[in-house]
All heavy atoms as a GROMACS GRO file, in nm:
protein
  595
    1MET      N    1   0.086  -0.117   0.000
    1MET     CA    2   0.001   0.001   0.000
    1MET      C    3   0.089   0.124   0.000
    1MET      O    4   0.182   0.131   0.078
    1MET     CB    5  -0.089  -0.001   0.125
    1MET     CG    6  -0.172   0.127   0.136
    1MET     SD    7  -0.268   0.132   0.287
    1MET     CE    8  -0.426   0.102   0.221
    2PRO      N    9   0.060   0.217  -0.091
    2PRO     CA   10   0.140   0.342  -0.098
    2PRO      C   11   0.123   0.423   0.034
    2PRO      O   12   0.016   0.424   0.094
    2PRO     CB   13   0.086   0.417  -0.213
    2PRO     CG   14  -0.016   0.331  -0.277
    2PRO     CD   15  -0.039   0.213  -0.194
    3GLY      N   16   0.228   0.487   0.072
    3GLY     CA   17   0.224   0.563   0.194
    3GLY      C   18   0.178   0.709   0.173
    3GLY      O   19   0.138   0.748   0.062
    4PHE      N   20   0.186   0.781   0.280
    4PHE     CA   21   0.141   0.922   0.281
    4PHE      C   22   0.219   1.004   0.176
    4PHE      O   23   0.159   1.086   0.103
    4PHE     CB   24   0.165   0.981   0.419
    4PHE     CG   25   0.136   1.129   0.426
    4PHE    CD1   26   0.004   1.174   0.438
    4PHE    CD2   27   0.239   1.221   0.418
    4PHE    CE1   28  -0.022   1.312   0.442
    4PHE    CE2   29   0.212   1.356   0.423
    4PHE     CZ   30   0.084   1.400   0.434
    5PHE      N   31   0.349   0.982   0.166
    5PHE     CA   32   0.432   1.061   0.075
    5PHE      C   33   0.404   1.028  -0.072
    5PHE      O   34   0.437   1.106  -0.160
    5PHE     CB   35   0.579   1.041   0.107
    5PHE     CG   36   0.613   1.099   0.240
    5PHE    CD1   37   0.631   1.020   0.350
    5PHE    CD2   38   0.629   1.236   0.257
    5PHE    CE1   39   0.664   1.076   0.476
    5PHE    CE2   40   0.661   1.292   0.377
    5PHE     CZ   41   0.679   1.211   0.487
    6ASP      N   42   0.347   0.912  -0.097
    6ASP     CA   43   0.314   0.874  -0.235
    6ASP      C   44   0.173   0.917  -0.278
    6ASP      O   45   0.142   0.920  -0.396
    6ASP     CB   46   0.328   0.722  -0.251
    6ASP     CG   47   0.469   0.675  -0.227
    6ASP    OD1   48   0.563   0.749  -0.263
    6ASP    OD2   49   0.483   0.564  -0.173
    7THR      N   50   0.086   0.942  -0.182
    7THR     CA   51  -0.052   0.971  -0.216
    7THR      C   52  -0.098   1.111  -0.174
    7THR      O   53  -0.139   1.190  -0.256
    7THR     CB   54  -0.145   0.867  -0.151
    7THR    OG1   55  -0.121   0.867  -0.009
    7THR    CG2   56  -0.121   0.730  -0.205
    8TRP      N   57  -0.090   1.138  -0.046
    8TRP     CA   58  -0.147   1.263   0.005
    8TRP      C   59  -0.056   1.380  -0.010
    8TRP      O   60  -0.101   1.494  -0.024
    8TRP     CB   61  -0.192   1.246   0.149
    8TRP     CG   62  -0.313   1.161   0.155
    8TRP    CD1   63  -0.317   1.032   0.205
    8TRP    CD2   64  -0.446   1.190   0.109
    8TRP    NE1   65  -0.444   0.982   0.191
    8TRP    CE2   66  -0.524   1.077   0.133
    8TRP    CE3   67  -0.503   1.298   0.047
    8TRP    CZ2   68  -0.661   1.071   0.099
    8TRP    CZ3   69  -0.639   1.292   0.014
    8TRP    CH2   70  -0.714   1.181   0.038
    9LEU      N   71   0.074   1.361  -0.004
    9LEU     CA   72   0.166   1.474  -0.015
    9LEU      C   73   0.153   1.539  -0.156
    9LEU      O   74   0.149   1.662  -0.164
    9LEU     CB   75   0.308   1.432   0.012
    9LEU     CG   76   0.409   1.547   0.029
    9LEU    CD1   77   0.370   1.638   0.144
    9LEU    CD2   78   0.547   1.492   0.048
   10PRO      N   79   0.148   1.462  -0.266
   10PRO     CA   80   0.125   1.529  -0.397
   10PRO      C   81  -0.010   1.604  -0.402
   10PRO      O   82  -0.021   1.709  -0.463
   10PRO     CB   83   0.130   1.414  -0.497
   10PRO     CG   84   0.204   1.305  -0.427
   10PRO     CD   85   0.176   1.319  -0.284
   11TYR      N   86  -0.110   1.544  -0.337
   11TYR     CA   87  -0.240   1.612  -0.333
   11TYR      C   88  -0.232   1.747  -0.260
   11TYR      O   89  -0.281   1.846  -0.312
   11TYR     CB   90  -0.342   1.518  -0.264
   11TYR     CG   91  -0.476   1.578  -0.243
   11TYR    CD1   92  -0.572   1.574  -0.346
   11TYR    CD2   93  -0.511   1.637  -0.124
   11TYR    CE1   94  -0.696   1.628  -0.330
   11TYR    CE2   95  -0.635   1.694  -0.107
   11TYR     CZ   96  -0.728   1.690  -0.205
   11TYR     OH   97  -0.852   1.744  -0.189
   12ILE      N   98  -0.166   1.743  -0.147
   12ILE     CA   99  -0.151   1.867  -0.067
   12ILE      C  100  -0.068   1.967  -0.145
   12ILE      O  101  -0.102   2.087  -0.150
   12ILE     CB  102  -0.087   1.833   0.070
   12ILE    CG1  103  -0.186   1.752   0.152
   12ILE    CG2  104  -0.045   1.960   0.142
   12ILE    CD1  105  -0.125   1.691   0.279
   13TYR      N  106   0.037   1.921  -0.211
   13TYR     CA  107   0.120   2.012  -0.291
   13TYR      C  108   0.038   2.068  -0.406
   13TYR      O  109   0.040   2.190  -0.433
   13TYR     CB  110   0.243   1.936  -0.343
   13TYR     CG  111   0.328   2.025  -0.432
   13TYR    CD1  112   0.408   2.121  -0.382
   13TYR    CD2  113   0.322   2.006  -0.570
   13TYR    CE1  114   0.484   2.205  -0.465
   13TYR    CE2  115   0.396   2.086  -0.653
   13TYR     CZ  116   0.478   2.183  -0.601
   13TYR     OH  117   0.552   2.263  -0.685
   14LEU      N  118  -0.031   1.981  -0.478
   14LEU     CA  119  -0.108   2.025  -0.595
   14LEU      C  120  -0.208   2.133  -0.558
   14LEU      O  121  -0.215   2.241  -0.619
   14LEU     CB  122  -0.180   1.904  -0.658
   14LEU     CG  123  -0.272   1.935  -0.776
   14LEU    CD1  124  -0.190   1.983  -0.894
   14LEU    CD2  125  -0.349   1.810  -0.814
   15TYR      N  126  -0.289   2.104  -0.456
   15TYR     CA  127  -0.394   2.200  -0.423
   15TYR      C  128  -0.346   2.308  -0.328
   15TYR      O  129  -0.412   2.413  -0.316
   15TYR     CB  130  -0.513   2.125  -0.365
   15TYR     CG  131  -0.583   2.045  -0.474
   15TYR    CD1  132  -0.570   1.906  -0.477
   15TYR    CD2  133  -0.655   2.108  -0.576
   15TYR    CE1  134  -0.626   1.833  -0.578
   15TYR    CE2  135  -0.713   2.035  -0.674
   15TYR     CZ  136  -0.700   1.898  -0.677
   15TYR     OH  137  -0.756   1.824  -0.776
   16GLY      N  138  -0.233   2.288  -0.264
   16GLY     CA  139  -0.173   2.395  -0.183
   16GLY      C  140  -0.109   2.501  -0.272
   16GLY      O  141  -0.151   2.618  -0.269
   17VAL      N  142  -0.016   2.461  -0.352
   17VAL     CA  143   0.053   2.557  -0.439
   17VAL      C  144  -0.040   2.604  -0.551
   17VAL      O  145  -0.051   2.722  -0.580
   17VAL     CB  146   0.181   2.493  -0.499
   17VAL    CG1  147   0.245   2.584  -0.600
   17VAL    CG2  148   0.279   2.459  -0.387
   18GLY      N  149  -0.113   2.506  -0.609
   18GLY     CA  150  -0.208   2.544  -0.714
   18GLY      C  151  -0.319   2.630  -0.662
   18GLY      O  152  -0.364   2.724  -0.730
   19GLY      N  153  -0.365   2.602  -0.542
   19GLY     CA  154  -0.468   2.681  -0.480
   19GLY      C  155  -0.424   2.824  -0.454
   19GLY      O  156  -0.500   2.918  -0.472
   20LEU      N  157  -0.298   2.836  -0.409
   20LEU     CA  158  -0.247   2.972  -0.387
   20LEU      C  159  -0.237   3.050  -0.518
   20LEU      O  160  -0.270   3.170  -0.524
   20LEU     CB  161  -0.108   2.966  -0.322
   20LEU     CG  162  -0.106   2.927  -0.173
   20LEU    CD1  163   0.037   2.914  -0.127
   20LEU    CD2  164  -0.182   3.028  -0.094
   21CYS      N  165  -0.195   2.985  -0.626
   21CYS     CA  166  -0.192   3.049  -0.758
   21CYS      C  167  -0.333   3.087  -0.802
   21CYS      O  168  -0.355   3.195  -0.859
   21CYS     CB  169  -0.125   2.959  -0.860
   21CYS     SG  170   0.050   2.933  -0.834
   22PHE      N  171  -0.426   2.996  -0.779
   22PHE     CA  172  -0.565   3.024  -0.814
   22PHE      C  173  -0.617   3.144  -0.738
   22PHE      O  174  -0.680   3.233  -0.795
   22PHE     CB  175  -0.649   2.898  -0.787
   22PHE     CG  176  -0.796   2.917  -0.816
   22PHE    CD1  177  -0.844   2.906  -0.944
   22PHE    CD2  178  -0.884   2.944  -0.712
   22PHE    CE1  179  -0.979   2.922  -0.972
   22PHE    CE2  180  -1.018   2.961  -0.739
   22PHE     CZ  181  -1.067   2.950  -0.869
   23ILE      N  182  -0.595   3.145  -0.606
   23ILE     CA  183  -0.642   3.256  -0.526
   23ILE      C  184  -0.574   3.386  -0.566
   23ILE      O  185  -0.640   3.490  -0.575
   23ILE     CB  186  -0.620   3.225  -0.377
   23ILE    CG1  187  -0.712   3.114  -0.330
   23ILE    CG2  188  -0.639   3.349  -0.290
   23ILE    CD1  189  -0.685   3.056  -0.196
   24ALA      N  190  -0.444   3.381  -0.596
   24ALA     CA  191  -0.375   3.501  -0.644
   24ALA      C  192  -0.439   3.551  -0.773
   24ALA      O  193  -0.456   3.670  -0.794
   24ALA     CB  194  -0.227   3.472  -0.663
   25GLY      N  195  -0.471   3.460  -0.863
   25GLY     CA  196  -0.537   3.497  -0.987
   25GLY      C  197  -0.673   3.558  -0.964
   25GLY      O  198  -0.709   3.660  -1.028
   26MET      N  199  -0.747   3.506  -0.871
   26MET     CA  200  -0.881   3.558  -0.839
   26MET      C  201  -0.866   3.699  -0.777
   26MET      O  202  -0.948   3.787  -0.808
   26MET     CB  203  -0.954   3.462  -0.746
   26MET     CG  204  -0.981   3.328  -0.803
   26MET     SD  205  -1.091   3.334  -0.946
   26MET     CE  206  -1.247   3.311  -0.863
   27VAL      N  207  -0.767   3.718  -0.691
   27VAL     CA  208  -0.746   3.850  -0.633
   27VAL      C  209  -0.709   3.950  -0.740
   27VAL      O  210  -0.757   4.062  -0.741
   27VAL     CB  211  -0.639   3.841  -0.523
   27VAL    CG1  212  -0.596   3.980  -0.478
   27VAL    CG2  213  -0.692   3.762  -0.402
   28ILE      N  214  -0.620   3.910  -0.833
   28ILE     CA  215  -0.580   4.001  -0.940
   28ILE      C  216  -0.700   4.037  -1.026
   28ILE      O  217  -0.718   4.150  -1.067
   28ILE     CB  218  -0.468   3.935  -1.026
   28ILE    CG1  219  -0.340   3.928  -0.946
   28ILE    CG2  220  -0.448   4.006  -1.156
   28ILE    CD1  221  -0.232   3.844  -1.008
   29ILE      N  222  -0.787   3.939  -1.054
   29ILE     CA  223  -0.908   3.968  -1.131
   29ILE      C  224  -0.994   4.074  -1.062
   29ILE      O  225  -1.044   4.169  -1.123
   29ILE     CB  226  -0.990   3.839  -1.155
   29ILE    CG1  227  -0.916   3.749  -1.254
   29ILE    CG2  228  -1.129   3.871  -1.207
   29ILE    CD1  229  -0.977   3.610  -1.265
   30ARG      N  230  -1.009   4.057  -0.931
   30ARG     CA  231  -1.092   4.154  -0.858
   30ARG      C  232  -1.026   4.291  -0.849
   30ARG      O  233  -1.093   4.392  -0.868
   30ARG     CB  234  -1.119   4.104  -0.714
   30ARG     CG  235  -1.212   3.986  -0.700
   30ARG     CD  236  -1.352   4.019  -0.740
   30ARG     NE  237  -1.417   4.117  -0.653
   30ARG     CZ  238  -1.503   4.084  -0.557
   30ARG    NH1  239  -1.537   3.961  -0.534
   30ARG    NH2  240  -1.558   4.179  -0.484
   31LYS      N  241  -0.895   4.292  -0.820
   31LYS     CA  242  -0.825   4.420  -0.805
   31LYS      C  243  -0.817   4.497  -0.936
   31LYS      O  244  -0.820   4.622  -0.938
   31LYS     CB  245  -0.684   4.398  -0.750
   31LYS     CG  246  -0.680   4.341  -0.611
   31LYS     CD  247  -0.685   4.449  -0.509
   31LYS     CE  248  -0.668   4.385  -0.371
   31LYS     NZ  249  -0.695   4.479  -0.267
   32SER      N  250  -0.805   4.426  -1.049
   32SER     CA  251  -0.794   4.493  -1.179
   32SER      C  252  -0.929   4.523  -1.238
   32SER      O  253  -0.936   4.574  -1.349
   32SER     CB  254  -0.717   4.404  -1.275
   32SER     OG  255  -0.789   4.286  -1.304
   33LYS      N  256  -1.034   4.493  -1.161
   33LYS     CA  257  -1.171   4.518  -1.204
   33LYS      C  258  -1.204   4.443  -1.334
   33LYS      O  259  -1.272   4.493  -1.422
   33LYS     CB  260  -1.201   4.666  -1.221
   33LYS     CG  261  -1.180   4.742  -1.090
   33LYS     CD  262  -1.223   4.887  -1.106
   33LYS     CE  263  -1.186   4.973  -0.989
   33LYS     NZ  264  -1.215   4.945  -0.860
   34GLY      N  265  -1.147   4.325  -1.345
   34GLY     CA  266  -1.173   4.240  -1.460
   34GLY      C  267  -1.310   4.172  -1.453
   34GLY      O  268  -1.356   4.115  -1.549
   35ILE      N  269  -1.369   4.183  -1.337
   35ILE     CA  270  -1.502   4.124  -1.317
   35ILE      C  271  -1.590   4.228  -1.249
   35ILE      O  272  -1.546   4.298  -1.160
   35ILE     CB  273  -1.491   3.994  -1.235
   35ILE    CG1  274  -1.624   3.920  -1.232
   35ILE    CG2  275  -1.440   4.021  -1.096
   35ILE    CD1  276  -1.613   3.779  -1.181
   36ASP      N  277  -1.711   4.241  -1.295
   36ASP     CA  278  -1.807   4.336  -1.241
   36ASP      C  279  -1.909   4.256  -1.165
   36ASP      O  280  -1.998   4.193  -1.227
   36ASP     CB  281  -1.868   4.418  -1.352
   36ASP     CG  282  -1.958   4.526  -1.302
   36ASP    OD1  283  -1.973   4.541  -1.177
   36ASP    OD2  284  -2.012   4.600  -1.388
   37MET      N  285  -1.903   4.257  -1.035
   37MET     CA  286  -1.994   4.174  -0.954
   37MET      C  287  -2.139   4.224  -0.955
   37MET      O  288  -2.227   4.158  -0.907
   37MET     CB  289  -1.942   4.167  -0.810
   37MET     CG  290  -1.810   4.095  -0.799
   37MET     SD  291  -1.810   3.929  -0.866
   37MET     CE  292  -1.872   3.840  -0.728
   38ARG      N  293  -2.160   4.341  -1.018
   38ARG     CA  294  -2.300   4.388  -1.031
   38ARG      C  295  -2.373   4.311  -1.144
   38ARG      O  296  -2.494   4.307  -1.143
   38ARG     CB  297  -2.300   4.537  -1.062
   38ARG     CG  298  -2.254   4.619  -0.943
   38ARG     CD  299  -2.248   4.762  -0.979
   38ARG     NE  300  -2.140   4.776  -1.080
   38ARG     CZ  301  -2.112   4.889  -1.144
   38ARG    NH1  302  -2.179   4.998  -1.122
   38ARG    NH2  303  -2.013   4.891  -1.231
   39LEU      N  304  -2.294   4.252  -1.236
   39LEU     CA  305  -2.354   4.178  -1.347
   39LEU      C  306  -2.380   4.034  -1.302
   39LEU      O  307  -2.292   3.969  -1.244
   39LEU     CB  308  -2.264   4.180  -1.469
   39LEU     CG  309  -2.237   4.320  -1.527
   39LEU    CD1  310  -2.136   4.307  -1.642
   39LEU    CD2  311  -2.366   4.382  -1.576
   40LYS      N  312  -2.498   3.986  -1.334
   40LYS     CA  313  -2.539   3.851  -1.291
   40LYS      C  314  -2.449   3.745  -1.355
   40LYS      O  315  -2.408   3.651  -1.286
   40LYS     CB  316  -2.682   3.826  -1.332
   40LYS     CG  317  -2.737   3.697  -1.280
   40LYS     CD  318  -2.887   3.684  -1.314
   40LYS     CE  319  -2.940   3.556  -1.258
   40LYS     NZ  320  -3.084   3.545  -1.282
   41ARG      N  321  -2.414   3.760  -1.480
   41ARG     CA  322  -2.328   3.656  -1.547
   41ARG      C  323  -2.190   3.654  -1.489
   41ARG      O  324  -2.124   3.549  -1.480
   41ARG     CB  325  -2.330   3.676  -1.696
   41ARG     CG  326  -2.262   3.799  -1.745
   41ARG     CD  327  -2.249   3.797  -1.896
   41ARG     NE  328  -2.165   3.906  -1.936
   41ARG     CZ  329  -2.207   4.014  -1.998
   41ARG    NH1  330  -2.335   4.026  -2.034
   41ARG    NH2  331  -2.124   4.109  -2.031
   42HIS      N  332  -2.135   3.767  -1.446
   42HIS     CA  333  -2.004   3.768  -1.383
   42HIS      C  334  -2.009   3.699  -1.245
   42HIS      O  335  -1.917   3.627  -1.210
   42HIS     CB  336  -1.955   3.910  -1.368
   42HIS     CG  337  -1.909   3.970  -1.498
   42HIS    ND1  338  -1.833   4.086  -1.504
   42HIS    CD2  339  -1.930   3.934  -1.624
   42HIS    CE1  340  -1.808   4.117  -1.631
   42HIS    NE2  341  -1.867   4.027  -1.704
   43ARG      N  342  -2.114   3.726  -1.168
   43ARG     CA  343  -2.131   3.657  -1.040
   43ARG      C  344  -2.142   3.508  -1.061
   43ARG      O  345  -2.087   3.430  -0.985
   43ARG     CB  346  -2.254   3.710  -0.965
   43ARG     CG  347  -2.237   3.846  -0.905
   43ARG     CD  348  -2.348   3.876  -0.807
   43ARG     NE  349  -2.480   3.857  -0.861
   43ARG     CZ  350  -2.553   3.953  -0.922
   43ARG    NH1  351  -2.505   4.074  -0.935
   43ARG    NH2  352  -2.673   3.927  -0.967
   44PHE      N  353  -2.214   3.468  -1.165
   44PHE     CA  354  -2.230   3.325  -1.197
   44PHE      C  355  -2.097   3.260  -1.225
   44PHE      O  356  -2.060   3.156  -1.164
   44PHE     CB  357  -2.323   3.305  -1.317
   44PHE     CG  358  -2.325   3.166  -1.369
   44PHE    CD1  359  -2.398   3.068  -1.302
   44PHE    CD2  360  -2.257   3.130  -1.485
   44PHE    CE1  361  -2.400   2.938  -1.350
   44PHE    CE2  362  -2.258   3.004  -1.533
   44PHE     CZ  363  -2.331   2.905  -1.466
   45TRP      N  364  -2.014   3.320  -1.308
   45TRP     CA  365  -1.884   3.264  -1.346
   45TRP      C  366  -1.786   3.269  -1.228
   45TRP      O  367  -1.702   3.179  -1.213
   45TRP     CB  368  -1.826   3.329  -1.470
   45TRP     CG  369  -1.902   3.283  -1.591
   45TRP    CD1  370  -1.985   3.354  -1.668
   45TRP    CD2  371  -1.905   3.147  -1.642
   45TRP    NE1  372  -2.042   3.275  -1.767
   45TRP    CE2  373  -1.991   3.149  -1.752
   45TRP    CE3  374  -1.844   3.030  -1.607
   45TRP    CZ2  375  -2.017   3.033  -1.827
   45TRP    CZ3  376  -1.866   2.917  -1.683
   45TRP    CH2  377  -1.956   2.922  -1.791
   46TRP      N  378  -1.798   3.370  -1.147
   46TRP     CA  379  -1.714   3.378  -1.027
   46TRP      C  380  -1.742   3.257  -0.940
   46TRP      O  381  -1.650   3.191  -0.889
   46TRP     CB  382  -1.744   3.506  -0.953
   46TRP     CG  383  -1.662   3.531  -0.833
   46TRP    CD1  384  -1.698   3.508  -0.702
   46TRP    CD2  385  -1.528   3.582  -0.824
   46TRP    NE1  386  -1.592   3.540  -0.617
   46TRP    CE2  387  -1.488   3.585  -0.690
   46TRP    CE3  388  -1.437   3.623  -0.924
   46TRP    CZ2  389  -1.365   3.630  -0.652
   46TRP    CZ3  390  -1.314   3.667  -0.880
   46TRP    CH2  391  -1.279   3.671  -0.748
   47LYS      N  392  -1.869   3.225  -0.918
   47LYS     CA  393  -1.909   3.111  -0.834
   47LYS      C  394  -1.869   2.980  -0.900
   47LYS      O  395  -1.828   2.884  -0.834
   47LYS     CB  396  -2.060   3.114  -0.809
   47LYS     CG  397  -2.103   3.226  -0.717
   47LYS     CD  398  -2.252   3.233  -0.703
   47LYS     CE  399  -2.294   3.354  -0.627
   47LYS     NZ  400  -2.437   3.374  -0.629
   48VAL      N  401  -1.881   2.974  -1.033
   48VAL     CA  402  -1.842   2.854  -1.104
   48VAL      C  403  -1.693   2.824  -1.086
   48VAL      O  404  -1.654   2.708  -1.064
   48VAL     CB  405  -1.876   2.864  -1.255
   48VAL    CG1  406  -1.807   2.757  -1.337
   48VAL    CG2  407  -2.026   2.859  -1.277
   49MET      N  408  -1.613   2.927  -1.089
   49MET     CA  409  -1.467   2.906  -1.073
   49MET      C  410  -1.435   2.854  -0.932
   49MET      O  411  -1.354   2.761  -0.916
   49MET     CB  412  -1.391   3.036  -1.100
   49MET     CG  413  -1.390   3.070  -1.249
   49MET     SD  414  -1.283   3.205  -1.291
   49MET     CE  415  -1.373   3.344  -1.226
   50TRP      N  416  -1.496   2.911  -0.830
   50TRP     CA  417  -1.472   2.863  -0.694
   50TRP      C  418  -1.526   2.724  -0.674
   50TRP      O  419  -1.462   2.639  -0.614
   50TRP     CB  420  -1.531   2.959  -0.591
   50TRP     CG  421  -1.451   3.081  -0.572
   50TRP    CD1  422  -1.477   3.206  -0.618
   50TRP    CD2  423  -1.322   3.088  -0.507
   50TRP    NE1  424  -1.376   3.294  -0.584
   50TRP    CE2  425  -1.279   3.221  -0.514
   50TRP    CE3  426  -1.241   2.997  -0.443
   50TRP    CZ2  427  -1.160   3.266  -0.462
   50TRP    CZ3  428  -1.123   3.042  -0.390
   50TRP    CH2  429  -1.082   3.170  -0.400
   51PHE      N  430  -1.647   2.699  -0.726
   51PHE     CA  431  -1.703   2.567  -0.714
   51PHE      C  432  -1.616   2.464  -0.788
   51PHE      O  433  -1.596   2.355  -0.735
   51PHE     CB  434  -1.846   2.563  -0.775
   51PHE     CG  435  -1.907   2.430  -0.775
   51PHE    CD1  436  -1.958   2.374  -0.661
   51PHE    CD2  437  -1.911   2.352  -0.892
   51PHE    CE1  438  -2.012   2.246  -0.659
   51PHE    CE2  439  -1.965   2.229  -0.894
   51PHE     CZ  440  -2.017   2.175  -0.778
   52GLY      N  441  -1.564   2.499  -0.903
   52GLY     CA  442  -1.479   2.407  -0.975
   52GLY      C  443  -1.355   2.367  -0.898
   52GLY      O  444  -1.316   2.250  -0.899
   53LEU      N  445  -1.293   2.462  -0.830
   53LEU     CA  446  -1.173   2.429  -0.750
   53LEU      C  447  -1.209   2.327  -0.642
   53LEU      O  448  -1.142   2.222  -0.632
   53LEU     CB  449  -1.118   2.554  -0.684
   53LEU     CG  450  -1.004   2.530  -0.584
   53LEU    CD1  451  -0.878   2.482  -0.658
   53LEU    CD2  452  -0.974   2.655  -0.506
   54PHE      N  453  -1.313   2.352  -0.568
   54PHE     CA  454  -1.350   2.261  -0.459
   54PHE      C  455  -1.406   2.133  -0.509
   54PHE      O  456  -1.389   2.026  -0.451
   54PHE     CB  457  -1.447   2.331  -0.363
   54PHE     CG  458  -1.379   2.440  -0.287
   54PHE    CD1  459  -1.412   2.573  -0.314
   54PHE    CD2  460  -1.280   2.417  -0.194
   54PHE    CE1  461  -1.350   2.676  -0.245
   54PHE    CE2  462  -1.216   2.517  -0.125
   54PHE     CZ  463  -1.247   2.649  -0.153
   55TYR      N  464  -1.473   2.136  -0.626
   55TYR     CA  465  -1.528   2.014  -0.684
   55TYR      C  466  -1.414   1.919  -0.724
   55TYR      O  467  -1.419   1.800  -0.692
   55TYR     CB  468  -1.611   2.052  -0.810
   55TYR     CG  469  -1.670   1.936  -0.882
   55TYR    CD1  470  -1.782   1.869  -0.832
   55TYR    CD2  471  -1.618   1.893  -1.003
   55TYR    CE1  472  -1.837   1.760  -0.900
   55TYR    CE2  473  -1.670   1.787  -1.073
   55TYR     CZ  474  -1.780   1.722  -1.018
   55TYR     OH  475  -1.832   1.616  -1.087
   56PHE      N  476  -1.313   1.973  -0.791
   56PHE     CA  477  -1.202   1.886  -0.832
   56PHE      C  478  -1.121   1.839  -0.713
   56PHE      O  479  -1.069   1.728  -0.711
   56PHE     CB  480  -1.115   1.954  -0.937
   56PHE     CG  481  -1.177   1.945  -1.074
   56PHE    CD1  482  -1.237   2.054  -1.129
   56PHE    CD2  483  -1.178   1.827  -1.144
   56PHE    CE1  484  -1.298   2.048  -1.254
   56PHE    CE2  485  -1.236   1.816  -1.268
   56PHE     CZ  486  -1.298   1.928  -1.324
   57MET      N  487  -1.108   1.924  -0.611
   57MET     CA  488  -1.040   1.882  -0.487
   57MET      C  489  -1.115   1.762  -0.427
   57MET      O  490  -1.053   1.663  -0.384
   57MET     CB  491  -1.036   1.996  -0.387
   57MET     CG  492  -0.930   2.099  -0.415
   57MET     SD  493  -0.934   2.236  -0.299
   57MET     CE  494  -0.880   2.152  -0.150
   58ALA      N  495  -1.248   1.770  -0.422
   58ALA     CA  496  -1.326   1.664  -0.360
   58ALA      C  497  -1.320   1.536  -0.444
   58ALA      O  498  -1.305   1.426  -0.390
   58ALA     CB  499  -1.472   1.709  -0.346
   59ILE      N  500  -1.331   1.547  -0.576
   59ILE     CA  501  -1.322   1.431  -0.664
   59ILE      C  502  -1.188   1.364  -0.650
   59ILE      O  503  -1.178   1.241  -0.639
   59ILE     CB  504  -1.348   1.470  -0.810
   59ILE    CG1  505  -1.492   1.518  -0.828
   59ILE    CG2  506  -1.313   1.359  -0.908
   59ILE    CD1  507  -1.593   1.411  -0.848
   60HIS      N  508  -1.083   1.445  -0.650
   60HIS     CA  509  -0.948   1.392  -0.640
   60HIS      C  510  -0.929   1.318  -0.507
   60HIS      O  511  -0.874   1.208  -0.502
   60HIS     CB  512  -0.849   1.506  -0.655
   60HIS     CG  513  -0.707   1.461  -0.680
   60HIS    ND1  514  -0.608   1.547  -0.712
   60HIS    CD2  515  -0.648   1.339  -0.674
   60HIS    CE1  516  -0.495   1.485  -0.725
   60HIS    NE2  517  -0.515   1.358  -0.704
   61ALA      N  518  -0.975   1.380  -0.397
   61ALA     CA  519  -0.962   1.317  -0.265
   61ALA      C  520  -1.043   1.188  -0.262
   61ALA      O  521  -0.997   1.087  -0.207
   61ALA     CB  522  -1.010   1.412  -0.157
   62PHE      N  523  -1.159   1.189  -0.317
   62PHE     CA  524  -1.245   1.069  -0.322
   62PHE      C  525  -1.175   0.959  -0.396
   62PHE      O  526  -1.175   0.841  -0.353
   62PHE     CB  527  -1.380   1.099  -0.383
   62PHE     CG  528  -1.465   0.978  -0.402
   62PHE    CD1  529  -1.527   0.915  -0.295
   62PHE    CD2  530  -1.480   0.922  -0.531
   62PHE    CE1  531  -1.603   0.800  -0.315
   62PHE    CE2  532  -1.555   0.809  -0.549
   62PHE     CZ  533  -1.618   0.748  -0.442
   63LEU      N  534  -1.116   0.989  -0.510
   63LEU     CA  535  -1.048   0.885  -0.588
   63LEU      C  536  -0.925   0.832  -0.519
   63LEU      O  537  -0.895   0.710  -0.529
   63LEU     CB  538  -1.014   0.941  -0.728
   63LEU     CG  539  -1.133   0.968  -0.819
   63LEU    CD1  540  -1.089   1.033  -0.947
   63LEU    CD2  541  -1.210   0.840  -0.846
   64ILE      N  542  -0.854   0.918  -0.448
   64ILE     CA  543  -0.739   0.869  -0.368
   64ILE      C  544  -0.787   0.773  -0.261
   64ILE      O  545  -0.730   0.664  -0.241
   64ILE     CB  546  -0.659   0.984  -0.309
   64ILE    CG1  547  -0.585   1.060  -0.419
   64ILE    CG2  548  -0.561   0.936  -0.205
   64ILE    CD1  549  -0.520   1.189  -0.371
   65ILE      N  550  -0.892   0.813  -0.189
   65ILE     CA  551  -0.947   0.728  -0.083
   65ILE      C  552  -0.995   0.595  -0.142
   65ILE      O  553  -0.972   0.487  -0.086
   65ILE     CB  554  -1.057   0.802  -0.007
   65ILE    CG1  555  -0.996   0.916   0.074
   65ILE    CG2  556  -1.136   0.706   0.083
   65ILE    CD1  557  -1.096   1.013   0.132
   66ALA      N  558  -1.066   0.603  -0.253
   66ALA     CA  559  -1.115   0.480  -0.318
   66ALA      C  560  -1.001   0.389  -0.361
   66ALA      O  561  -1.007   0.269  -0.346
   66ALA     CB  562  -1.202   0.517  -0.439
   67ALA      N  563  -0.895   0.446  -0.415
   67ALA     CA  564  -0.782   0.368  -0.459
   67ALA      C  565  -0.710   0.302  -0.342
   67ALA      O  566  -0.658   0.191  -0.353
   67ALA     CB  567  -0.684   0.452  -0.540
   68LEU      N  568  -0.705   0.370  -0.229
   68LEU     CA  569  -0.633   0.318  -0.115
   68LEU      C  570  -0.711   0.216  -0.034
   68LEU      O  571  -0.654   0.120   0.015
   68LEU     CB  572  -0.590   0.434  -0.023
   68LEU     CG  573  -0.482   0.526  -0.075
   68LEU    CD1  574  -0.461   0.639   0.023
   68LEU    CD2  575  -0.355   0.447  -0.098
   69TYR      N  576  -0.838   0.236  -0.020
   69TYR     CA  577  -0.912   0.157   0.076
   69TYR      C  578  -1.024   0.070   0.017
   69TYR      O  579  -1.085  -0.004   0.091
   69TYR     CB  580  -0.973   0.250   0.184
   69TYR     CG  581  -0.866   0.334   0.250
   69TYR    CD1  582  -0.860   0.471   0.231
   69TYR    CD2  583  -0.770   0.274   0.333
   69TYR    CE1  584  -0.764   0.544   0.292
   69TYR    CE2  585  -0.673   0.348   0.394
   69TYR     CZ  586  -0.670   0.485   0.374
   69TYR     OH  587  -0.571   0.558   0.432
   70LEU      N  588  -1.053   0.081  -0.111
   70LEU     CA  589  -1.158  -0.002  -0.167
   70LEU      C  590  -1.102  -0.114  -0.251
   70LEU      O  591  -0.994  -0.120  -0.294
   70LEU     CB  592  -1.254   0.082  -0.253
   70LEU     CG  593  -1.332   0.188  -0.176
   70LEU    CD1  594  -1.424   0.260  -0.275
   70LEU    CD2  595  -1.415   0.128  -0.066
   0.00000   0.00000   0.00000
């Protein structure tokens, strides 16, 4: 069975470093006024981007757990 360093450490690195880059990008979008939160379609896509990050984190975690324990 693969250990922590073979399974969860890459996950933590991927979503830790990648998540920081994603958050930095989202902050840059807001600060540069690249998104207008008064518009409904912009609010929709803003939520889609955040949901997508957490959705893929959850799917990835689920698949790691399934691979390790099922």
